[in-house]
Rosetta silent file (secondary structure, phi, psi, omega in degrees, C-alpha in Angstrom):
SEQUENCE: MKTMMIRLALGAWMTAALFGQAKIAILNTQKALLETSEIKKAQADLEAKYKPRTDDLRRLDTELADIQNRLSAGAGKLTPQVEADLQGQGQRKQRELQRKQEDLQAEVERDRQEILMKASQRMQEVVKRMADEKGYDIVIDSSNTVHFKVTLEITTEATAAYDKAHPVK
SCORE:     score description
SCORE:     0.000 S_00000001
   1 L     0.000  -48.394 -179.461    0.000    0.000    0.000 S_00000001
   2 H   -63.658  -40.192  179.119    2.761    2.416    1.002 S_00000001
   3 H   -62.802  -41.150  179.540    4.765    1.499   -2.106 S_00000001
   4 H   -63.793  -40.427  179.622    1.752    2.140   -4.311 S_00000001
   5 H   -65.526  -38.110  178.212    1.243    5.567   -2.719 S_00000001
   6 H   -64.399  -43.774  179.052    4.891    6.415   -3.281 S_00000001
   7 H   -61.357  -41.867  178.716    4.605    5.407   -6.940 S_00000001
   8 H   -64.399  -42.031  179.003    1.491    7.547   -7.342 S_00000001
   9 H   -63.823  -43.924  178.434    3.210   10.482   -5.667 S_00000001
  10 H   -64.731  -38.517  177.211    6.279   10.080   -7.860 S_00000001
  11 H   -62.272  -43.085  178.659    4.058    9.809  -10.941 S_00000001
  12 H   -64.430  -40.894  179.883    2.272   13.021   -9.968 S_00000001
  13 H   -65.292  -43.778 -179.605    5.576   14.739   -9.363 S_00000001
  14 H   -63.577  -38.595  177.484    7.016   13.596  -12.700 S_00000001
  15 H   -63.391  -45.205  178.612    3.886   14.820  -14.490 S_00000001
  16 H   -63.621  -38.210  179.958    4.169   18.189  -12.750 S_00000001
  17 H   -65.000  -35.434  178.653    7.883   18.293  -13.575 S_00000001
  18 H   -67.483  -34.677 -175.354    7.132   17.715  -17.263 S_00000001
  19 H  -101.852    2.640  179.278    4.659   20.600  -17.421 S_00000001
  20 L   157.480 -175.858 -178.205    6.414   23.011  -15.105 S_00000001
  21 L   -80.647  120.720  177.276    8.209   23.362  -11.827 S_00000001
  22 L   -85.240  139.866  177.465    6.655   21.259   -9.069 S_00000001
  23 L   -98.636  117.374 -172.781    6.751   22.690   -5.558 S_00000001
  24 E  -117.027  145.361  174.041    7.815   19.930   -3.156 S_00000001
  25 E  -130.892  149.737  179.158    8.048   19.773    0.618 S_00000001
  26 E  -115.658  135.954 -177.758    9.601   17.121    2.829 S_00000001
  27 E  -132.828  130.501  170.468    8.099   16.180    6.196 S_00000001
  28 L   -93.050   90.774 -172.641    9.375   13.909    8.942 S_00000001
  29 H   -58.488  -45.730 -178.406    5.875   12.952   10.074 S_00000001
  30 H   -60.482  -47.663  179.789    6.966   10.954   13.103 S_00000001
  31 H   -63.543  -43.687  179.961    9.192   13.733   14.421 S_00000001
  32 H   -58.056  -43.314  179.553    6.547   16.380   13.717 S_00000001
  33 H   -66.428  -48.463 -175.484    3.982   14.391   15.708 S_00000001
  34 H   -66.585  -21.408 -179.729    6.253   13.545   18.625 S_00000001
  35 L   -88.263   -7.022 -178.538    7.290   17.184   18.994 S_00000001
  36 L   -69.260  150.262  177.641    3.722   18.486   19.341 S_00000001
  37 H   -62.787  -35.686 -179.475    2.614   19.848   22.688 S_00000001
  38 H   -61.750  -45.045 -179.334   -0.399   17.539   22.565 S_00000001
  39 H   -69.316  -40.619  178.231    1.726   14.381   22.324 S_00000001
  40 H   -61.740  -41.907  178.173    4.137   15.587   25.015 S_00000001
  41 H   -67.040  -42.045  179.798    1.200   16.275   27.346 S_00000001
  42 H   -60.460  -39.770  178.538   -0.402   12.931   26.472 S_00000001
  43 H   -63.289  -44.717  178.415    2.858   11.154   27.349 S_00000001
  44 H   -64.190  -39.998  178.069    3.026   12.911   30.714 S_00000001
  45 H   -63.576  -40.887  178.369   -0.657   12.102   31.327 S_00000001
  46 H   -63.233  -43.936  179.412   -0.061    8.424   30.516 S_00000001
  47 H   -60.635  -42.353  179.262    2.877    8.270   32.903 S_00000001
  48 H   -67.527  -41.269 -179.191    0.770    9.828   35.667 S_00000001
  49 H   -60.546  -42.188 -174.140   -2.190    7.559   34.909 S_00000001
  50 H   -97.508    3.195 -178.999   -0.113    4.394   35.114 S_00000001
  51 H   -58.543  -45.266  179.118    2.268    5.455   37.902 S_00000001
  52 H   -58.249  -37.121 -179.353    0.382    3.594   40.666 S_00000001
  53 H   -73.974  -36.954  177.363    0.567    0.398   38.619 S_00000001
  54 H   -69.104  -34.705  175.045    4.255    0.801   37.775 S_00000001
  55 H   -63.510  -40.385  177.813    4.908    1.459   41.470 S_00000001
  56 H   -62.874  -40.035  177.824    3.028   -1.758   42.260 S_00000001
  57 H   -63.684  -41.025  177.692    5.200   -3.633   39.747 S_00000001
  58 H   -62.736  -41.354  178.895    8.340   -2.265   41.393 S_00000001
  59 H   -62.345  -45.383  178.613    7.026   -3.351   44.792 S_00000001
  60 H   -61.663  -41.143  179.637    6.310   -6.866   43.496 S_00000001
  61 H   -62.667  -40.742  177.937    9.757   -7.025   41.905 S_00000001
  62 H   -65.079  -42.648  178.404   11.354   -6.013   45.213 S_00000001
  63 H   -62.358  -41.217  178.810    9.325   -8.643   47.098 S_00000001
  64 H   -63.990  -44.098  178.279   10.369  -11.291   44.581 S_00000001
  65 H   -62.565  -38.066  178.284   14.032  -10.292   44.904 S_00000001
  66 H   -62.884  -44.167  178.542   13.686  -10.459   48.699 S_00000001
  67 H   -62.040  -43.912  179.830   12.286  -14.003   48.502 S_00000001
  68 H   -63.965  -38.535  177.975   15.114  -15.045   46.155 S_00000001
  69 H   -65.864  -41.061  178.279   17.688  -13.504   48.512 S_00000001
  70 H   -63.915  -39.029  177.591   16.185  -15.320   51.489 S_00000001
  71 H   -65.614  -43.910 -179.632   16.343  -18.589   49.566 S_00000001
  72 H   -65.495  -46.675 -178.510   19.969  -17.977   48.551 S_00000001
  73 H   -66.429  -30.606 -177.454   21.058  -16.853   51.998 S_00000001
  74 L   -96.060    9.330 -178.449   19.274  -19.767   53.647 S_00000001
  75 L   -56.627  123.222 -179.883   20.527  -22.456   51.264 S_00000001
  76 L    83.327  -11.341 -178.060   21.252  -25.534   53.360 S_00000001
  77 L  -106.527  -22.474 -177.046   20.034  -23.778   56.520 S_00000001
  78 L   -84.173  149.287  174.046   16.282  -23.714   55.867 S_00000001
  79 L   -70.589  154.945  178.638   13.980  -26.568   56.684 S_00000001
  80 H   -55.611  -36.760 -179.548   12.493  -28.281   53.626 S_00000001
  81 H   -66.799  -45.788  179.581    9.056  -26.895   54.542 S_00000001
  82 H   -63.476  -43.274  179.111   10.297  -23.266   54.822 S_00000001
  83 H   -62.379  -43.211  178.624   12.236  -23.622   51.568 S_00000001
  84 H   -64.498  -40.519  177.922    9.164  -25.046   49.789 S_00000001
  85 H   -62.068  -45.856  179.418    6.995  -22.232   51.197 S_00000001
  86 H   -63.587  -41.520  178.233    9.444  -19.567   49.973 S_00000001
  87 H   -63.081  -41.326  177.658    9.679  -21.200   46.536 S_00000001
  88 H   -62.640  -44.361  177.451    5.873  -21.297   46.327 S_00000001
  89 H   -60.627  -43.125 -179.778    5.644  -17.627   47.335 S_00000001
  90 H   -62.446  -42.799  179.315    8.285  -16.773   44.745 S_00000001
  91 H   -65.132  -41.973  178.467    6.446  -18.613   41.983 S_00000001
  92 H   -63.574  -44.727  178.814    3.150  -16.909   42.868 S_00000001
  93 H   -62.865  -40.966  179.642    4.812  -13.487   42.955 S_00000001
  94 H   -61.821  -45.004  178.484    6.549  -14.211   39.632 S_00000001
  95 H   -63.945  -43.329  179.404    3.224  -15.154   37.978 S_00000001
  96 H   -62.319  -45.488  179.117    1.491  -12.119   39.468 S_00000001
  97 H   -60.259  -47.647 -178.565    4.306   -9.830   38.330 S_00000001
  98 H   -63.019  -44.402 -179.723    4.292  -11.249   34.808 S_00000001
  99 H   -61.860  -45.950 -179.289    0.493  -11.031   34.488 S_00000001
 100 H   -65.783  -37.810  177.418    0.418   -7.447   35.751 S_00000001
 101 H   -62.718  -45.876 -179.417    3.304   -6.452   33.441 S_00000001
 102 H   -64.029  -43.205  178.422    1.530   -7.918   30.423 S_00000001
 103 H   -61.646  -46.009 -179.591   -1.783   -6.254   31.335 S_00000001
 104 H   -62.905  -46.203 -179.736   -0.106   -2.892   31.859 S_00000001
 105 H   -59.314  -42.757 -179.896    1.861   -3.132   28.632 S_00000001
 106 H   -65.059  -42.517  179.989   -1.291   -3.970   26.648 S_00000001
 107 H   -67.287  -42.870  178.809   -3.257   -1.080   28.163 S_00000001
 108 H   -62.836  -44.244 -179.883   -0.460    1.446   27.648 S_00000001
 109 H   -62.530  -41.893  178.946   -0.012    0.311   24.043 S_00000001
 110 H   -62.566  -44.720  178.149   -3.767    0.580   23.390 S_00000001
 111 H   -63.162  -43.387  179.880   -3.846    4.112   24.849 S_00000001
 112 H   -62.066  -45.048 -179.738   -0.765    5.164   22.862 S_00000001
 113 H   -60.919  -41.653  179.227   -2.188    3.817   19.614 S_00000001
 114 H   -62.624  -45.268  179.891   -5.455    5.672   20.194 S_00000001
 115 H   -63.829  -46.764 -178.117   -3.626    8.931   20.911 S_00000001
 116 H   -66.282  -36.601  179.511   -1.286    8.541   17.926 S_00000001
 117 H   -64.153  -45.837  179.053   -4.106    7.653   15.539 S_00000001
 118 H   -62.563  -46.335 -179.040   -6.078   10.756   16.500 S_00000001
 119 H   -66.532  -36.320  178.559   -2.972   12.964   16.318 S_00000001
 120 H   -63.534  -42.718  178.180   -1.924   11.457   12.964 S_00000001
 121 H   -62.860  -42.520  178.171   -5.280   12.299   11.444 S_00000001
 122 H   -63.671  -40.742 -179.981   -5.020   15.833   12.778 S_00000001
 123 H   -63.438  -40.275  177.984   -1.461   16.161   11.452 S_00000001
 124 H   -59.839  -41.961  178.328   -2.594   15.076    7.990 S_00000001
 125 H   -63.724  -43.000  179.793   -5.245   17.802    8.041 S_00000001
 126 H   -62.849  -45.616 -178.743   -2.692   20.396    9.184 S_00000001
 127 H   -65.992  -39.159  177.009   -0.194   19.384    6.489 S_00000001
 128 H   -61.396  -43.880  177.801   -2.891   19.462    3.801 S_00000001
 129 H   -61.868  -43.620  178.104   -3.846   22.999    4.894 S_00000001
 130 H   -60.599  -43.729 -179.781   -0.173   24.021    4.844 S_00000001
 131 H   -61.447  -42.989  178.461    0.246   22.537    1.377 S_00000001
 132 H   -64.026  -44.950 -178.538   -2.803   24.433    0.112 S_00000001
 133 H   -66.325  -38.833 -175.369   -1.664   27.711    1.700 S_00000001
 134 H   -95.322   -4.515  177.292    1.941   27.454    0.510 S_00000001
 135 L    76.045   28.795  176.985    1.160   25.951   -2.886 S_00000001
 136 L   -73.383  133.348  175.940    3.006   22.645   -2.436 S_00000001
 137 L   -80.124  -31.140 -177.373    2.247   20.198   -5.221 S_00000001
 138 E  -152.698  141.324  174.553    3.475   17.280   -3.157 S_00000001
 139 E  -121.062  122.172 -175.883    4.560   16.597    0.433 S_00000001
 140 E  -112.066  136.614  176.206    6.787   13.552    0.859 S_00000001
 141 E   -72.680  134.887 -176.363    7.590   11.847    4.151 S_00000001
 142 H   -63.318  -22.588  179.507   11.334   11.915    4.782 S_00000001
 143 H   -67.988  -17.623  178.942   11.329    8.207    5.700 S_00000001
 144 H  -103.501   13.994 -173.864   10.663    7.467    2.020 S_00000001
 145 L  -120.438  128.984  179.460   13.352    9.820    0.757 S_00000001
 146 L   -75.734  -42.814 -178.204   16.966    8.916    0.107 S_00000001
 147 L  -151.829  144.784  174.495   18.187   12.507   -0.145 S_00000001
 148 L  -157.734  157.974  176.368   16.671   15.977   -0.064 S_00000001
 149 L   -76.995  135.540 -177.805   17.725   19.569    0.441 S_00000001
 150 H   -58.213  -29.459 -178.769   17.175   20.698    4.001 S_00000001
 151 H   -65.736  -15.643  178.686   15.463   23.828    2.692 S_00000001
 152 H   -85.744  -13.684 -173.985   12.557   21.645    1.527 S_00000001
 153 E   -76.319  134.240 -178.691   11.832   20.280    5.015 S_00000001
 154 L  -120.920   19.167 -175.193    8.697   21.584    6.762 S_00000001
 155 H   -58.481  -50.258 -179.014    8.745   19.399    9.892 S_00000001
 156 H   -63.267  -40.654  177.199    9.198   22.243   12.390 S_00000001
 157 H   -61.406  -41.782 -179.076    6.587   24.325   10.578 S_00000001
 158 H   -65.074  -41.115  178.222    4.134   21.423   10.677 S_00000001
 159 H   -62.686  -45.144  179.195    4.636   20.961   14.417 S_00000001
 160 H   -63.012  -41.841  178.976    4.080   24.688   15.030 S_00000001
 161 H   -65.042  -38.205  178.153    0.974   24.694   12.821 S_00000001
 162 H   -63.876  -47.803 -179.241   -0.365   21.633   14.666 S_00000001
 163 H   -61.304  -34.695  178.620    0.215   23.252   18.060 S_00000001
 164 H   -71.682  -41.871 -178.315   -1.571   26.387   16.853 S_00000001
 165 H   -73.999  -28.829 -176.600   -4.522   24.439   15.420 S_00000001
 166 L  -131.900   71.011 -178.272   -4.793   22.094   18.436 S_00000001
 167 L   -65.275  146.143  179.318   -3.617   23.961   21.554 S_00000001
 168 L   -78.295  137.006 -179.570   -3.104   21.909   24.699 S_00000001
 169 L  -101.014    0.000    0.000   -5.575   22.613   27.477 S_00000001
């Protein structure tokens, strides 16, 4: 799909080049998005939202390390029952830690994807408006470009335009 879009864009550019000078701009879409105030705020909000759970994971990890240390320090000194109890506790903590890590990772990823999808759509609208205002015939993502003149890049402009169109509250 991406390759087909690149071919269409190149075809449009070549057609414009044949009939006159095409006005081209280069955009690092990922960088433009990640530099927006909205994304920076969203990242801080996500960290705050999930802080209690990451703190809980750290606590579980510390408890697990404590159990492992007690087992190591007590090797040969613990009764078989105490050693079995500690191993059982360690296994339960390990399973709990792993389950909670996986749940947290899935939720964070889902939230990030939702935020990025919304912001990507907004960025496309902003870039289209910029292209219309500045008369760009084509805007190419820098990730699909082998070489370009730095003067063609509009990444910083796109970020500023996005921040202006979608101010953080």
